C-alpha distance (Angstrom), angle and dihedral (degrees) to the residues before:
residue distance angle dihedral
X1 . . .
X2 3.90 . .
X3 3.90 113.7 .
X4 3.79 88.4 -145.7
X5 3.84 128.9 73.1
X6 3.85 135.9 80.1
X7 3.63 117.7 -43.8
X8 3.74 119.2 -112.7
X9 3.86 88.1 -121.6
X10 3.81 87.1 59.7
X11 3.80 95.1 49.3
X12 3.79 99.7 -86.8
X13 3.81 127.4 127.0
X14 3.75 114.8 -81.7
X15 3.86 120.2 -112.2
X16 3.73 91.2 -122.2
X17 3.88 129.0 34.8
X18 4.02 100.1 161.0
X19 3.73 116.2 105.7
X20 3.95 116.7 -109.5
X21 3.71 124.5 -127.6
X22 3.79 112.9 -74.5
X23 3.76 125.9 -117.8
X24 3.05 135.4 -114.5
X25 3.84 97.2 40.3
X26 3.71 115.6 -143.7
X27 3.71 141.1 150.5
X28 3.97 138.6 166.5
X29 3.84 90.8 -52.5
X30 3.96 91.4 69.8
X31 3.78 89.3 40.2
X32 3.88 90.3 53.4
X33 3.73 92.2 45.8
X34 3.80 92.7 50.5
X35 3.80 93.8 46.4
X36 3.80 90.3 47.6
X37 3.88 89.7 57.1
X38 3.91 92.2 41.1
X39 3.81 91.5 53.5
X40 3.79 95.1 43.6
X41 3.89 89.5 62.7
X42 3.78 86.1 -141.5
X43 3.83 98.1 116.3
X44 3.84 99.3 154.6
X45 3.77 134.1 49.9
X46 3.81 123.5 -95.6
X47 3.75 102.5 -151.9
X48 3.82 117.1 -150.7
X49 3.78 103.5 167.5
X50 3.82 138.4 -41.2
X51 3.75 114.5 -23.8
X52 3.73 92.7 -10.5
X53 3.88 126.2 111.0
X54 3.80 115.1 177.1
X55 3.74 131.0 -163.6
X56 3.68 122.8 -150.5
X57 3.85 90.3 -89.5
X58 3.88 90.3 57.3
X59 3.73 91.2 -109.3
X60 3.87 126.2 130.2
X61 3.75 110.7 -90.2
X62 3.82 122.9 -138.3
X63 3.87 93.9 -87.9
X64 3.78 93.3 44.1
X65 3.72 92.4 49.6
X66 3.94 91.3 49.6
X67 3.86 91.1 47.9
X68 3.68 91.9 52.4
X69 3.81 96.2 45.8
X70 3.74 97.5 41.2
X71 3.77 93.3 48.6
X72 3.84 90.6 48.0
X73 3.77 88.5 47.1
X74 3.84 89.6 57.8
X75 3.78 97.3 44.7
X76 3.73 92.7 -101.5
X77 3.90 132.8 131.7
X78 3.88 92.4 -150.8
X79 3.77 139.4 44.3
X80 3.75 126.9 179.4
X81 3.71 112.5 -166.9
X82 3.89 114.7 -150.6
X83 3.76 140.5 176.2
X84 3.77 96.6 -90.3
X85 3.92 146.4 -18.5
X86 3.93 92.1 -95.6
X87 3.87 92.8 59.0
X88 3.73 91.5 43.0
X89 3.73 90.3 61.9
X90 3.76 92.5 48.2
X91 3.76 95.8 47.5
X92 3.74 91.8 47.4
X93 3.80 91.9 52.3
X94 3.73 90.7 47.1
X95 3.84 90.5 49.7
X96 3.72 92.0 52.4
X97 3.79 90.7 53.6
X98 3.74 99.0 -107.7
X99 3.75 114.8 154.7
X100 3.83 149.1 119.2
X101 3.65 116.3 -1.5
X102 3.91 92.9 24.8
X103 3.69 129.7 111.9
X104 3.88 124.2 -146.2
X105 3.70 121.1 -161.4
X106 3.87 113.4 -137.2
X107 3.78 133.9 166.5
X108 3.86 120.9 -104.5
X109 3.79 94.6 -135.5
X110 3.80 104.6 70.3
X111 3.76 140.2 78.2
X112 3.79 114.0 -61.3
X113 3.94 95.5 -109.0
X114 3.72 89.1 71.4
X115 3.83 88.9 65.6
X116 3.87 100.3 29.0
X117 3.93 92.9 52.8
X118 3.93 87.8 73.1
X119 3.81 90.2 50.6
X120 3.83 92.4 47.9
X121 3.88 88.3 60.7
X122 3.81 92.8 43.0
X123 3.75 97.2 -101.4
X124 3.87 127.0 119.6
X125 3.79 127.5 -115.4
X126 3.83 117.3 -132.8
X127 3.79 117.8 -168.0
X128 3.85 126.1 -129.2
X129 3.83 118.1 -174.3
X130 3.87 126.2 -111.1
X131 3.63 131.9 -110.2
X132 3.83 114.6 -95.1
X133 3.76 96.3 -135.4
X134 3.84 101.2 40.3
X135 3.83 105.5 19.5
X136 3.75 86.8 -132.1
X137 3.79 123.1 131.5
X138 3.94 109.3 -69.8
X139 3.85 109.1 -126.8
X140 3.67 94.1 -154.5
X141 3.85 89.0 55.0
X142 3.80 88.3 46.9
X143 3.77 89.7 56.7
X144 3.74 90.9 50.9
X145 3.81 92.6 51.4
X146 3.79 96.4 55.1
X147 3.74 114.9 114.2
X148 3.86 130.8 173.4
X149 3.89 85.9 -95.5
X150 3.90 93.9 53.6
X151 3.90 108.5 117.8
X152 3.83 105.3 162.1
X153 3.78 145.8 13.0
X154 3.92 125.4 -144.4
X155 3.75 108.9 -161.3
X156 3.80 111.3 -169.6
X157 3.79 117.1 -146.9
X158 3.74 96.8 -135.2
X159 3.82 117.0 -138.9
X160 3.95 88.8 -16.2
X161 3.69 98.9 -56.6
X162 3.95 111.9 123.6
X163 3.75 117.1 -120.0
X164 3.85 121.5 -119.4
X165 3.76 91.1 -78.6
X166 3.79 96.0 171.0
X167 3.85 89.9 61.3
X168 3.81 93.0 40.4
X169 3.77 95.6 48.8
X170 3.85 91.3 46.6
X171 3.84 89.1 51.9
X172 3.90 89.2 48.5
X173 3.80 91.4 48.0
X174 3.78 95.2 50.8
X175 3.83 90.7 49.6
X176 3.76 100.7 35.6
X177 3.92 95.6 -116.3
X178 3.79 133.0 154.9
X179 3.77 115.3 -118.3
X180 3.74 114.5 -149.7
X181 3.79 114.8 -177.9
X182 3.76 117.4 -143.1
X183 3.79 96.2 -150.6
X184 3.97 95.3 167.5
X185 3.82 85.8 124.7
X186 3.83 99.1 40.2
X187 3.85 116.9 63.9
X188 3.65 106.1 159.7
X189 3.79 96.7 3.0
X190 3.73 119.2 139.3
X191 3.92 137.3 -157.5
X192 3.81 114.4 -152.1
X193 3.76 87.2 -22.0
X194 3.85 94.3 -50.9
X195 3.84 115.6 116.3
X196 3.85 128.0 -118.5
X197 3.82 112.4 -101.4
X198 3.91 89.3 36.9
X199 3.78 98.5 70.8
X200 3.74 102.1 75.5
X201 3.75 137.3 32.8
X202 3.86 90.8 -82.6
X203 3.81 135.8 2.8
X204 3.74 129.5 -150.2
X205 3.83 126.8 -152.9
X206 3.80 133.1 -174.8
X207 3.84 127.8 -151.4
X208 3.83 95.3 -170.7
X209 3.82 115.0 151.3
X210 3.82 94.1 -92.4
X211 3.73 97.5 49.5
X212 3.89 126.0 103.3
X213 3.74 88.3 -108.7
X214 3.72 116.9 35.8
X215 3.88 148.9 170.5
X216 3.77 91.7 173.0
X217 3.83 88.2 -93.0
X218 3.75 135.7 10.2
X219 3.75 144.3 106.4
X220 3.85 143.9 -158.5
X221 3.69 138.5 -154.6
X222 3.83 119.9 -142.2
X223 3.75 129.4 -162.8
X224 3.81 143.9 145.0
X225 3.77 92.7 -143.8
X226 3.75 110.8 99.5
X227 3.77 92.9 -159.1
X228 3.75 96.0 53.2
X229 3.82 88.8 46.2
X230 3.78 92.3 54.4
X231 3.77 89.4 48.9
X232 3.83 94.4 48.7
X233 3.87 90.7 47.3
X234 3.85 87.7 53.9
X235 3.73 92.8 49.7
X236 3.72 91.9 47.7
X237 3.83 94.5 58.2
X238 3.73 107.7 41.3
X239 3.74 99.9 -79.1
X240 3.73 98.5 -57.9
X241 3.77 127.8 148.1
X242 3.73 131.1 -139.6
X243 3.80 113.3 -100.9
X244 3.78 93.4 20.5
X245 3.80 128.4 109.0
X246 3.74 116.0 -80.7
X247 3.75 96.4 -114.8
X248 3.78 94.7 48.6
X249 3.73 115.6 104.2
X250 3.78 127.3 -172.2
X251 3.76 107.5 -172.4
X252 3.73 144.2 5.4
X253 3.95 109.3 -74.5
X254 3.68 143.7 139.5
X255 3.64 131.4 -118.7
X256 3.84 107.7 -105.9
X257 3.84 103.1 155.2
X258 3.82 121.0 153.7
X259 3.76 116.2 -129.5
X260 3.62 123.8 -116.5
X261 3.90 90.9 -117.8
X262 3.75 88.8 61.1
X263 3.78 91.6 46.8
X264 3.62 91.9 53.6
X265 3.94 95.5 49.1
X266 3.81 90.9 47.3
X267 3.87 95.5 52.3
X268 3.82 88.3 59.1
X269 3.95 89.5 42.5
X270 3.80 89.1 53.1
X271 3.83 90.3 53.7
X272 3.85 90.9 54.0
X273 3.89 93.8 47.8
X274 3.84 100.0 85.1
X275 3.82 93.6 55.7
X276 3.72 93.6 42.7
X277 3.78 92.0 51.4
X278 3.78 92.2 49.4
X279 3.80 89.9 53.2
X280 3.79 96.0 47.5
X281 3.73 93.4 46.5
X282 3.89 90.0 50.8
X283 3.86 91.9 48.0
X284 3.84 91.0 43.4
X285 3.78 91.2 56.0
X286 3.89 90.2 51.1
X287 3.78 90.3 47.9
X288 3.87 91.3 49.7
X289 3.76 91.0 54.5
X290 3.73 93.6 44.8
X291 3.77 98.2 45.7
X292 3.86 94.3 41.0
X293 3.93 84.6 66.9
X294 3.83 92.2 60.9
X295 3.83 118.8 89.5
X296 3.81 109.7 -118.3
X297 3.92 97.4 21.6
X298 3.77 124.5 102.4
X299 3.75 121.7 175.6
X300 3.78 114.4 -144.0
X301 3.88 114.1 -94.3
X302 3.84 114.6 -101.7
X303 3.84 106.8 -144.5
X304 3.95 118.8 -129.6
X305 3.86 84.5 -121.8
X306 3.75 91.8 63.8
X307 3.92 101.2 95.5
X308 3.80 93.6 168.7
X309 3.84 128.8 17.3
X310 3.82 117.9 -172.6
X311 3.85 88.6 -162.9
X312 3.77 96.8 -142.5
X313 3.84 81.8 174.1
X314 3.84 129.8 15.7
X315 3.85 103.0 -143.7
X316 3.82 129.4 -168.0
X317 3.70 135.0 175.0
X318 3.78 121.8 -118.3
X319 3.80 128.0 -153.0
X320 3.77 112.9 -158.9
X321 3.78 90.6 -164.8
X322 3.91 88.0 72.4
X323 3.75 90.7 52.3
X324 3.78 101.7 53.5
X325 3.80 90.6 -91.1
X326 3.82 93.6 -58.7
X327 3.80 108.5 170.3
X328 3.92 117.2 -115.8
X329 3.81 90.4 -119.0
X330 3.75 90.2 54.5
X331 3.60 93.9 44.6
X332 3.69 92.5 53.1
X333 3.92 89.8 46.7
X334 3.81 85.3 56.3
X335 3.75 94.5 47.0
X336 3.76 92.3 52.6
X337 3.83 90.2 48.4
X338 3.74 90.0 53.5
X339 3.87 88.1 62.0
X340 3.82 101.8 -88.2
X341 3.80 100.5 116.9
X342 3.74 94.6 163.6
X343 3.85 90.9 67.9
X344 3.84 114.5 108.6
X345 3.80 139.3 178.0
X346 3.83 91.5 -138.1
X347 3.69 125.3 -155.4
X348 3.72 115.6 15.0
X349 3.90 89.6 -148.3
X350 3.70 141.9 -8.1
X351 3.75 113.8 -81.2
X352 3.62 97.1 -103.8
X353 3.84 92.4 64.2
X354 3.71 91.7 62.8
X355 3.80 117.3 111.3
X356 3.77 87.5 -119.9
X357 3.85 86.6 67.2
X358 3.85 104.2 27.6
X359 3.82 89.8 53.1
X360 3.73 95.6 32.5
X361 3.83 94.9 -128.9
X362 3.70 96.8 177.3
X363 3.94 129.9 127.5
X364 3.83 101.0 -5.0
X365 3.68 89.3 -46.4
X366 3.88 130.8 -8.8
X367 3.98 97.2 -37.4
X368 2.87 126.7 172.4
X369 3.84 87.4 36.2
X370 3.82 118.9 78.1
X371 3.81 93.5 28.4
X372 3.78 134.3 116.3
X373 3.82 91.0 -101.3
X374 3.83 91.8 47.6
X375 3.87 111.2 18.7
X376 3.83 94.5 171.0
X377 3.77 122.3 92.9
X378 3.71 114.6 -152.3
X379 3.80 123.2 -138.9
X380 3.78 97.1 -151.1
X381 3.63 93.7 -169.5
X382 3.85 86.3 70.4
X383 3.90 87.1 75.1
X384 3.75 90.8 67.8
X385 3.86 88.4 80.4
X386 3.95 91.7 43.4
X387 3.90 94.3 51.0
X388 3.70 107.9 53.2
X389 3.86 95.9 149.8
X390 3.81 92.2 51.3
X391 3.73 88.8 47.7
X392 3.82 93.8 51.8
X393 3.81 92.1 43.1
X394 3.80 90.3 58.0
X395 3.72 102.5 39.4
X396 3.78 104.4 36.9
X397 3.78 118.9 -5.4
X398 3.83 122.4 40.7
X399 3.80 120.6 88.9
X400 3.67 120.8 178.1
X401 3.85 131.1 -151.7
X402 3.71 114.4 -166.5
X403 3.68 122.0 -117.7
X404 3.80 101.3 -117.0
X405 3.86 86.8 61.3
X406 3.78 85.7 66.4
X407 3.87 90.8 60.1
X408 3.82 90.0 75.1
X409 3.78 125.1 86.1
X410 3.79 134.4 -92.6
X411 3.75 92.2 -87.2
X412 3.83 87.7 59.0
X413 3.76 88.3 54.7
X414 3.82 92.1 53.3
X415 3.81 86.5 51.7
X416 3.87 88.8 60.3
X417 3.69 93.3 48.2
X418 3.72 92.2 45.5
X419 3.77 90.5 53.0
X420 3.71 91.0 50.1
X421 3.78 93.9 47.1
X422 3.78 91.6 48.6
X423 3.89 90.2 54.1
X424 3.76 89.5 46.5
X425 3.96 93.3 55.3
X426 3.78 93.2 41.7
X427 3.75 102.8 34.3
X428 3.84 93.2 108.3
X429 3.91 86.4 72.1
X430 3.87 89.3 62.0
X431 3.81 98.0 49.7
């Protein structure tokens, strides 16, 4: 493909016209799994203890089987499947004893649930900036954010690459903090050979429709701590306890059970995961090399500690100066027009600039702030000066490529690079 020619936005032919791999991926295996649950008439989980869901024949049901297999595939003894990834974070924090008066350190470059989960348990999120090369939580910034009220850290494994967990765990150990991995991007990812979800006290995964494993919705909590697992299990099903009568409830809790249909689909999706990760990693390596040769484009840096990257998102950094000052949003519009629909500008701003935080629209007002348990009232816009990397990523730098795009072949990766190069050469026509 020639790098010259009229851009698609200016009426020229797009650089790419072939379709991309569709998502989600399914075949007769998902169909058979769903029909098996349908015909069994056992559509919901019968919980009989931590990580065990038994049907009337004493066998593991679909959810129980998935919990066991997913946990073991992520180096964990326990998996507690729940309704979605948002509630998995909330339940994990509650199980760890995080509550009113506590602070939780979170990155500003992530989905909102990472920061609202602390608020949902009465704690307060405090933002620490991300690393410029990986967009993962910066341990040095975490250290600066710690106060006497800090109780937990939630590192987010951005795009599938694991955070610097050695540094984060060392900080947590020194200050007596809980580490809850937000691994919503990191199914199957590993760090020095150790799997996501096993690197902190607890791990949280999402199976929402866009994730690299999906049942439309769903989530799971992973841990190697039997006490935390039992607490998560109770909080997942209305405060019950194993071995106690069904209508006996021991604490305030919601119902957040996963359905047997979701468990059945996810078991098949788990079996697909290793091959898909291998393909994404191979194509990401090709794309790294191709894009690095284009002025103004820098892929994120993959750390040597990353032994497996699920690549929920392929992210590169865009420099408008090399594109005649073309804005990031206009560049992405041009890239989509050239036949790369999986391209995105990502977050419009860091989390703390959302009205939720700037106006402190929390629990019927600004609770838990301004209370006896937490007298301080945080001005979240003050984090703008403390998080320059997140600011830059959102406003001018970060461009995402969705993970299904990486399920193509090497020629598909060349089409992406050709489209970027075409825009670079002809960007002056869009300014």
